[in-house]
C-alpha positions as CSV (number, residue, x, y, z in Angstrom):
1,X,150.6,123.2,65.5
2,X,152.5,125.3,68.1
3,X,150.2,126.0,71.1
4,X,151.0,128.6,73.8
5,X,149.6,127.8,77.2
6,X,149.5,130.2,80.1
7,X,147.6,130.8,83.3
8,X,145.9,133.9,84.7
9,X,144.5,134.3,88.3
10,X,143.5,136.9,90.8
11,X,141.3,137.8,93.7
12,X,138.4,139.1,91.5
13,X,137.4,139.3,87.9
14,X,134.6,141.2,86.1
15,X,133.8,140.6,82.4
16,X,131.0,143.0,81.9
17,X,127.8,141.7,80.2
18,X,126.7,144.5,77.9
19,X,123.0,143.4,78.1
20,X,122.7,144.3,81.8
21,X,122.1,147.7,83.2
22,X,120.7,147.8,86.8
23,X,123.3,145.2,88.0
24,X,126.5,145.0,86.1
25,X,126.6,141.2,85.6
26,X,129.7,139.3,84.6
27,X,130.6,136.4,82.2
28,X,132.1,133.5,84.2
29,X,135.3,133.4,82.2
30,X,137.3,135.6,79.8
31,X,135.4,136.4,76.6
32,X,136.9,136.3,73.1
33,X,137.3,140.0,72.9
34,X,138.8,140.2,76.5
35,X,141.4,137.5,75.6
36,X,142.4,139.5,72.5
37,X,142.6,142.7,74.7
38,X,145.0,140.9,77.0
39,X,147.2,139.6,74.2
40,X,147.3,143.1,72.7
41,X,148.2,144.6,76.1
42,X,151.1,142.2,76.3
43,X,152.3,143.1,72.8
44,X,151.6,146.8,73.1
45,X,148.8,147.0,70.6
46,X,146.2,149.8,71.0
47,X,143.5,147.5,69.4
48,X,143.2,143.9,68.2
49,X,141.0,144.0,65.1
50,X,142.6,142.2,62.1
51,X,145.4,140.0,63.6
52,X,144.9,136.3,63.5
53,X,144.3,134.6,66.9
54,X,142.8,131.3,68.0
55,X,142.1,131.1,71.7
56,X,140.6,128.7,74.2
57,X,139.9,128.9,78.0
58,X,139.8,126.4,80.8
59,X,138.4,127.2,84.3
60,X,141.0,126.0,86.8
61,X,138.8,126.8,89.9
62,X,135.1,126.6,90.5
63,X,133.2,129.6,89.4
64,X,132.0,131.6,92.4
65,X,130.4,135.0,92.1
66,X,129.4,137.7,94.6
67,X,127.5,141.0,94.2
68,X,129.1,144.1,95.5
69,X,127.7,147.7,95.6
70,X,130.2,150.3,94.3
71,X,130.1,154.0,94.0
72,X,130.8,155.0,90.4
73,X,132.4,158.4,90.2
74,X,132.5,160.3,86.9
75,X,131.8,163.4,84.9
76,X,128.5,165.2,84.7
77,X,127.5,164.3,81.2
78,X,125.6,161.3,82.6
79,X,123.9,163.0,85.5
80,X,123.4,166.6,84.3
81,X,125.9,168.1,86.8
82,X,129.6,168.7,87.2
83,X,130.1,165.2,88.6
84,X,128.1,162.2,89.7
85,X,128.3,159.6,92.4
86,X,126.1,156.6,91.5
87,X,125.8,153.5,93.7
88,X,125.8,150.5,91.4
89,X,125.6,146.7,92.1
90,X,128.3,144.8,90.3
91,X,128.8,141.1,90.0
92,X,132.3,139.8,90.6
93,X,134.0,136.4,90.0
94,X,135.7,135.6,93.3
95,X,139.2,133.9,93.3
96,X,139.2,133.1,89.6
97,X,141.8,131.1,87.8
98,X,141.9,130.3,84.1
99,X,144.2,128.5,81.6
100,X,144.5,130.2,78.2
101,X,145.4,128.5,75.0
102,X,146.7,130.5,72.0
103,X,147.6,129.6,68.5
104,X,148.7,132.2,66.0
105,X,151.6,134.1,64.4
106,X,152.5,135.9,67.6
107,X,153.0,132.8,69.7
108,X,156.8,133.1,70.0
109,X,156.7,136.8,70.9
110,X,153.9,136.2,73.5
111,X,155.7,133.2,75.0
112,X,158.9,135.2,75.5
113,X,157.1,138.2,77.1
114,X,154.9,136.0,79.4
115,X,157.9,133.8,80.4
116,X,159.7,137.0,81.5
117,X,156.6,138.6,83.0
118,X,156.8,141.5,80.5
119,X,153.8,143.5,79.2
120,X,153.6,146.8,77.5
121,X,150.2,147.7,79.1
122,X,148.7,146.4,82.3
123,X,146.9,143.0,82.1
124,X,143.7,142.5,84.0
125,X,140.8,140.1,84.3
126,X,138.1,142.0,82.5
127,X,138.3,145.3,84.4
128,X,141.1,147.6,85.4
129,X,140.5,147.0,89.2
130,X,141.2,143.2,88.6
131,X,144.9,143.2,87.7
132,X,146.7,140.0,86.9
133,X,150.1,138.8,85.7
134,X,150.0,135.9,83.2
135,X,152.1,132.9,84.2
136,X,153.8,130.9,81.5
137,X,153.0,127.2,81.4
138,X,154.3,125.8,78.1
139,X,154.7,126.0,74.3
140,X,153.8,122.6,73.0
141,X,153.2,121.0,69.6
142,X,149.4,120.2,69.6
143,X,147.7,117.9,67.3
144,X,145.1,119.6,65.1
145,X,142.0,117.4,64.5
146,X,140.1,117.6,61.2
147,X,136.7,116.1,62.0
148,X,134.7,115.4,58.8
149,X,131.0,116.4,58.9
150,X,129.9,112.8,58.4
151,X,132.0,111.7,61.4
152,X,131.2,114.4,64.0
153,X,128.0,113.9,65.8
154,X,127.8,110.1,65.1
155,X,130.8,108.7,67.0
156,X,131.6,108.2,70.6
157,X,131.3,111.2,73.0
158,X,134.4,113.2,73.7
159,X,135.6,115.1,76.7
160,X,137.2,118.5,77.0
161,X,138.5,120.4,80.1
162,X,138.0,123.7,78.3
163,X,134.8,125.7,77.6
164,X,133.2,124.8,74.3
165,X,131.1,127.0,71.9
166,X,127.5,125.8,71.9
167,X,127.2,125.7,68.2
168,X,129.8,122.9,67.8
169,X,127.9,120.6,70.3
170,X,125.3,118.1,69.0
171,X,124.5,116.9,72.6
172,X,125.9,116.6,76.0
173,X,126.4,113.4,78.0
174,X,125.3,113.6,81.7
175,X,128.1,112.5,84.1
176,X,127.4,111.9,87.8
177,X,128.9,114.7,89.9
178,X,129.2,117.2,87.0
179,X,127.2,120.3,86.4
180,X,126.8,121.8,82.9
181,X,126.0,125.5,82.3
182,X,125.5,127.7,79.3
183,X,126.3,131.4,78.9
184,X,125.2,133.4,75.8
185,X,125.6,136.8,74.3
186,X,129.4,136.7,74.2
187,X,130.7,139.2,71.7
188,X,132.7,137.7,68.9
189,X,134.5,140.3,66.9
190,X,135.8,143.7,67.8
191,X,135.6,146.1,64.8
192,X,137.3,149.0,66.5
193,X,136.1,151.7,68.9
194,X,132.9,150.5,70.6
195,X,131.7,148.5,67.6
196,X,131.3,144.7,67.6
197,X,130.0,142.0,65.3
198,X,128.2,138.8,66.1
199,X,127.9,136.9,69.4
200,X,128.5,133.3,70.6
201,X,127.2,131.0,73.3
202,X,129.3,128.6,75.4
203,X,128.9,125.5,77.5
204,X,131.2,124.9,80.5
205,X,131.4,123.0,83.8
206,X,131.2,125.6,86.6
207,X,133.1,123.4,89.1
208,X,136.2,123.3,86.8
209,X,135.5,119.8,85.5
210,X,135.4,118.5,82.0
211,X,132.5,118.5,79.4
212,X,131.4,115.3,77.9
213,X,129.6,115.8,74.6
214,X,129.1,114.7,71.0
215,X,130.5,117.2,68.4
216,X,128.1,118.7,65.9
217,X,128.7,118.2,62.2
218,X,130.7,121.0,60.5
219,X,131.4,123.3,58.9
220,X,131.1,125.6,61.9
221,X,130.0,129.3,61.8
222,X,131.8,131.0,63.5
223,X,134.7,128.8,62.7
224,X,136.6,126.9,65.3
225,X,139.7,124.6,65.5
226,X,140.0,121.4,67.5
227,X,143.4,120.5,69.0
228,X,144.6,117.8,71.3
229,X,147.3,118.9,73.8
230,X,148.7,117.7,77.1
231,X,145.5,118.9,78.8
232,X,143.3,116.9,76.4
233,X,140.9,118.1,73.7
234,X,140.6,121.9,73.4
235,X,138.4,123.9,71.1
236,X,140.0,127.2,69.8
237,X,137.7,130.0,68.7
């Protein structure tokens, strides 16, 4: 299957966790909805709701975060006056870099635009103050793997350099020098406006290393696709 590969990086990133209020915490890497927002910005789509897209993410640098206090300026509907100035603590990912994998019907159009550094709308790492320019890496023919339920979970452990949804993992294999982390509550589907459906959890290696795990038996819900490319095994979700 054709697989588009491109990199995004910047000085900061902020993928707002909706379940935090006092401190605006961030996810460590681009979420499913944020990735589709970036793809839609490149193509000039106001919303990405019904188009097919399979995406995966790899952390190219160690995940480092810092908290910064900002003054949020806005209208008075929130504070009961003409305007408000509210100091807010916000968590930022510092010097982030990610590799994005995409499979879908827009691969050729996206590849051409990214190769020429063209985008209809600005692209950013989660928030408008974290601008980025996607860098084209490759379009390659990846091998899609069809793991039968009776095979997955019983064979030898596999390794993936990308983040992996937790529900497709039967168990992780400890490796000296690696650290495994989990992040939950990642929104799955954007229904339009400010409406979403379902959430996912992910496993990742915060230092940019690979995950070693045994795949869980399928079928998977939400569905995923396994592909093998030049970077190794990648799970698309």
